[in-house]
C-alpha positions in Angstrom: 0.1 0.0 0.0 2.8 2.4 1.0 4.5 1.7 -2.5 1.2 2.2 -4.3 0.9 5.7 -2.7 4.5 6.5 -3.5 4.2 5.7 -7.1 0.8 7.5 -7.4 2.5 10.6 -5.8 5.5 10.3 -8.0 3.5 10.1 -11.2 1.2 12.9 -10.1 4.2 15.1 -9.6 5.3 14.0 -13.2 1.9 14.9 -14.7 1.9 18.3 -13.1 5.3 19.0 -14.4 4.3 17.9 -17.7 1.2 20.2 -17.8 3.1 23.2 -16.4 5.6 22.8 -19.1 3.0 22.4 -21.9 2.0 25.4 -24.1 -1.6 24.4 -24.0 -1.8 25.2 -20.4 -0.9 28.7 -20.8 -2.9 29.0 -23.9 -6.0 28.0 -22.0 -5.2 30.8 -19.5 -4.5 33.3 -22.2 -8.0 32.1 -24.0 -9.8 32.4 -20.8 -8.7 35.9 -20.2 -9.5 36.8 -23.6 -13.0 35.4 -23.5 -13.6 37.1 -20.2 -12.7 40.5 -21.7 -15.2 39.9 -24.7 -17.7 38.6 -22.5 -17.7 41.8 -20.4 -16.7 44.4 -23.0 -20.1 45.4 -24.4 -21.6 46.0 -21.0 -18.5 48.0 -19.9 -18.4 50.1 -23.0 -22.2 51.0 -22.8 -21.8 52.2 -19.2 -18.5 54.0 -20.2 -16.8 52.1 -17.5 -19.1 53.9 -14.9 -19.5 50.5 -13.3 -17.9 48.5 -10.6 -16.0 45.0 -10.8 -18.9 43.4 -8.8 -21.5 44.6 -11.3 -19.5 43.3 -14.3 -19.2 40.0 -12.6 -22.8 39.7 -11.9 -24.0 41.0 -15.3 -21.7 38.7 -17.2 -23.8 35.5 -16.1 -20.7 33.3 -16.1 -19.3 33.2 -19.6 -22.6 33.7 -21.3 -22.4 33.3 -25.2 -18.8 31.9 -24.9 -19.8 28.9 -23.0 -18.5 26.5 -25.8 -15.2 28.2 -26.0 -14.7 28.0 -22.3 -15.5 24.2 -22.4 -13.0 23.7 -25.2 -10.4 25.7 -23.1 -10.9 23.6 -20.1 -9.9 20.6 -22.1 -6.6 21.8 -23.2 -4.3 21.7 -20.0 -4.3 18.0 -19.4 -7.6 16.4 -20.4 -6.1 15.2 -23.7 -3.3 13.6 -22.0 -4.6 9.9 -22.3 -5.6 10.3 -26.0 -2.1 11.6 -26.6 -0.3 8.9 -24.7 -2.2 6.2 -26.4 -1.0 7.3 -29.7 2.6 8.1 -29.0 3.6 4.9 -27.2 4.1 6.6 -23.9 1.1 4.9 -22.4 2.5 1.3 -22.5 5.8 2.5 -21.1 4.3 4.2 -18.1 1.7 1.6 -17.4 4.2 -1.1 -17.1 6.0 0.9 -14.3 3.1 2.1 -12.1 0.0 0.2 -13.2 -3.2 1.5 -15.0 -5.1 2.5 -11.9 -2.4 4.9 -10.7 -2.0 6.1 -14.1 -5.8 7.1 -14.6 -6.2 8.6 -11.2 -3.2 10.7 -11.5 -4.4 12.0 -15.0 -7.8 12.7 -13.6 -6.4 14.7 -10.7 -4.2 16.7 -12.8 -6.7 17.4 -15.5 -9.2 18.3 -12.9 -7.0 21.0 -11.2 -5.5 22.0 -14.6 -8.7 23.1 -15.7 -9.6 24.7 -12.5 -6.3 26.8 -12.5 -6.7 27.9 -16.1 -10.2 28.8 -16.0 -10.0 30.7 -12.6 -6.8 32.5 -13.3 -8.1 33.6 -16.6 -11.3 35.3 -15.0 -9.6 36.3 -12.0 -6.6 38.1 -13.6 -9.0 40.2 -15.8 -11.2 41.4 -13.1 -8.1 42.0 -11.0 -6.6 44.2 -13.5 -10.0 46.0 -13.9 -9.9 46.7 -10.3 -7.1 49.1 -10.9 -9.3 51.3 -13.1 -12.8 50.9 -11.6 -14.0 50.4 -8.0 -14.6 46.8 -6.7 -18.0 47.7 -5.5 -20.3 50.8 -5.0 -21.8 51.5 -1.7 -25.4 50.8 -2.8 -24.1 47.5 -4.1 -22.2 46.5 -1.1 -25.6 46.9 1.0 -27.1 44.7 -1.4 -24.3 42.1 -1.2 -24.2 41.8 2.6 -27.9 41.7 2.8 -29.4 39.2 0.1 -26.2 37.0 -0.2 -26.1 36.6 3.7 -22.4 37.5 4.0 -21.5 39.1 7.4 -19.6 42.3 7.9 -16.4 40.7 7.9 -16.4 39.4 4.3 -14.2 41.0 1.9 -15.6 41.3 -1.7 -12.6 39.6 -3.4 -13.7 36.4 -1.6 -17.1 36.5 -2.8 -15.8 37.1 -6.4 -13.3 34.3 -6.0 -15.9 31.9 -4.9 -18.0 32.6 -8.0 -14.9 32.2 -10.2 -14.2 28.9 -8.2 -17.6 27.4 -8.9 -17.3 28.3 -12.7 -13.8 26.8 -12.7 -14.9 23.5 -11.0 -17.8 23.1 -13.1 -15.7 23.4 -16.3 -13.2 21.0 -14.8 -16.0 18.4 -14.2 -16.8 18.7 -17.9 -13.0 18.5 -19.0 -12.8 15.2 -17.1 -15.6 13.8 -19.0 -13.4 14.4 -22.1 -10.7 12.5 -20.5 -13.1 9.8 -19.5 -14.2 9.0 -23.0 -11.1 9.8 -24.8 -10.2 6.2 -25.2 -13.2 5.7 -27.1 -12.8 8.8 -29.5 -10.2 8.9 -32.2 -11.2 12.4 -33.8 -9.4 15.2 -31.8 -12.0 17.7 -33.0 -14.9 15.5 -31.9 -13.1 14.9 -28.5 -12.6 18.6 -27.5 -16.3 19.3 -28.3 -17.7 16.4 -26.1 -17.9 18.6 -22.9 -20.4 21.0 -24.7 -22.1 18.0 -26.2 -22.3 16.5 -22.6 -23.8 19.7 -21.2 -26.5 19.9 -23.8 -27.2 16.3 -23.7 -27.7 16.3 -19.9 -30.3 19.0 -20.4 -32.2 16.9 -22.8 -32.1 13.7 -20.7 -33.1 15.7 -17.5 -36.1 17.3 -19.3 -37.2 13.9 -21.0 -37.0 11.9 -17.7 -38.1 14.8 -15.4 -35.0 14.4 -13.3 -35.0 16.1 -9.9 -33.0 19.4 -9.5 -30.3 17.6 -7.5 -29.4 15.9 -10.9 -29.5 18.8 -13.0 -25.7 19.7 -12.6 -25.7 22.1 -15.7 -27.9 24.7 -13.7 -25.2 25.3 -11.1 -22.9 28.3 -11.7 -21.1 31.2 -10.0 -24.4 32.8 -9.4 -25.8 30.1 -7.6 -23.6 31.2 -4.4 -25.5 32.9 -1.5 -22.9 32.2 1.1 -19.6 30.1 1.9 -21.8 27.2 2.6 -23.2 27.1 -1.0 -19.6 27.3 -2.4 -18.5 24.2 -0.4 -21.7 22.4 -1.2 -21.5 23.0 -4.9 -17.6 22.3 -5.1 -18.3 19.1 -3.3 -20.9 18.2 -5.5 -18.8 18.4 -8.6 -16.0 16.6 -6.8 -18.3 13.7 -6.2 -19.4 13.7 -9.8 -15.8 13.8 -10.8 -14.8 10.9 -8.5 -17.6 8.9 -10.3 -16.1 9.7 -13.8 -12.8 8.6 -12.4 -14.1 5.3 -11.7 -15.6 4.8 -15.1 -12.2 6.1 -16.7 -10.3 3.3 -14.8 -12.7 0.7 -15.9 -12.7 1.8 -19.6 -8.8 2.0 -19.7 -8.5 -1.5 -18.1 -11.1 -3.0 -20.4 -9.4 -1.3 -23.5 -6.2 -2.9 -22.3 -7.8 -6.4 -22.1 -9.3 -6.1 -25.5 -6.0 -5.0 -26.9 
């Protein structure tokens, strides 16, 4: 057991290093920054920048019309790793050294956190820079924030914004792991990077057709769903559980594929 933990930690460190040295990771961050700017530019221009950072975050409704672009960017940091490894021969080499289970969970963890970091930074950096030009929040908005959102007087606005960005990032990371999970079944790269968005829309159709309860409609959750810190941890935990379920399926898919040759 100790050896398994050691090997898992070792390959996880290798995978994180691989991700941080990849240009796709930084491209995803830059892309998230660009999409965030485009998403709020119209609102900011119409108001002639007479707005607050808080207002821009709330009025943006997440990523709005750029949802599909964000879903593709979330895949880039590491969700394509298994697809790449199975084609360049690296998969067989590493599997014989650490085993398929450790390989799968390591890649899932890195893919998840790679997406979280890239999406979160892409959004946070843009709004952080805007805070140098416009106020974080206006007085009348602050009264609304501490009232309807049930935040105490000790809350600092950046924590609330970070929580909103965090929920968005975790949601896209869950979708990116879905692409990792089925990457062994899809050969076409274009189709693979499109699967998170397809999964999103398919989930809506299935939920409506089967009249599933709200707890199973994960696609309805977003940054605006947060009303207090408890909401953040509940939503983040919800997506972590779903991601863990994807991990179980991913391990089984990889093992079955290996058995079938």
